C-alpha positions in Angstrom: 5.3 -2.0 -2.7 4.4 0.6 0.0 3.2 -2.1 2.3 6.4 -4.1 1.9 8.5 -1.0 2.5 6.5 0.0 5.5 6.5 -3.6 7.0 10.3 -3.9 6.6 11.3 -0.4 7.6 13.9 -0.6 10.3 14.2 -4.4 10.0 17.4 -6.2 9.2 17.9 -9.7 7.8 18.1 -11.2 11.3 14.9 -9.5 12.3 13.2 -10.7 9.1 14.4 -14.3 9.5 13.2 -14.3 13.1 9.7 -13.1 12.3 7.6 -15.7 10.5 4.5 -13.4 10.5 6.5 -10.7 8.8 7.9 -13.2 6.3 4.3 -14.4 5.5 3.1 -10.9 5.1 5.9 -9.9 2.7 5.4 -13.1 0.7 1.8 -12.3 0.3 2.5 -8.7 -0.8 5.0 -10.0 -3.4 2.3 -12.5 -4.5 -0.2 -9.6 -5.0 2.4 -7.6 -7.0 2.5 -10.4 -9.5 4.9 -13.2 -8.5 1.9 -15.4 -7.6 2.9 -18.5 -9.5 6.4 -18.5 -8.0 5.0 -18.0 -4.5 2.0 -20.3 -4.7 3.4 -23.2 -6.7 7.0 -23.0 -5.5 6.1 -22.7 -1.8 8.4 -25.5 -0.6 11.3 -23.8 -2.4 10.7 -20.3 -1.0 13.7 -19.3 1.0 13.3 -16.4 3.4 16.7 -14.9 2.7 15.8 -14.9 -1.0 12.6 -13.0 -0.2 14.7 -10.6 1.8 17.0 -10.1 -1.2 14.0 -9.3 -3.4 12.8 -6.8 -0.8 16.1 -5.0 -0.6 17.3 -5.4 -4.2 14.2 -5.2 -6.4 11.3 -3.6 -4.6 12.8 -0.1 -4.4 13.5 0.0 -8.2 10.1 -1.5 -8.9 8.5 1.3 -6.8 10.4 3.9 -8.8 9.3 2.3 -12.1 5.7 2.1 -11.1 5.8 5.7 -9.9 7.2 6.8 -13.3 4.5 4.8 -15.1 1.8 6.3 -13.0 3.2 9.8 -13.8 3.2 9.1 -17.5 -0.3 7.8 -17.4 -1.5 10.8 -15.5 0.2 13.2 -17.9 -1.3 11.4 -20.9 -4.8 11.5 -19.3 -4.4 15.2 -18.6 -3.3 15.9 -22.2 -6.0 13.9 -23.9 -9.0 16.1 -22.8 -7.1 19.2 -23.8 -6.4 17.7 -27.3 -10.0 16.7 -27.6 -11.2 20.1 -26.5 -8.9 21.9 -29.0 -10.1 19.8 -31.9 -13.8 20.6 -30.9 -13.0 24.3 -30.8 -11.2 24.4 -34.1 -13.4 24.8 -37.1 -13.4 22.1 -39.7 -11.1 23.5 -42.4 -12.0 20.8 -45.0 -13.9 22.1 -47.9 -17.7 21.6 -47.8 -18.6 19.5 -50.8 -22.1 21.0 -50.7 -20.8 24.5 -51.7 
């Protein structure tokens, strides 16, 4: 996502359509994100203006969603060791059947 945003920063549709190397790079980046089957198996059907629409209409919101997901994962990872440490520090309050 960052690579797509960096590669297309300051580029308009005309600039994108006029730069086959940029088109190929962006297609590859989208392929890596997870649209591999569409890009690889539908190659003859790929339209550069459709790729541009994806870049401008969907990549920014995908970046936000991935950022939120990363934040949630990081928060969970930080909370889990604390919870484990608390449970280790707390004495076992169950009755000892051996008493």
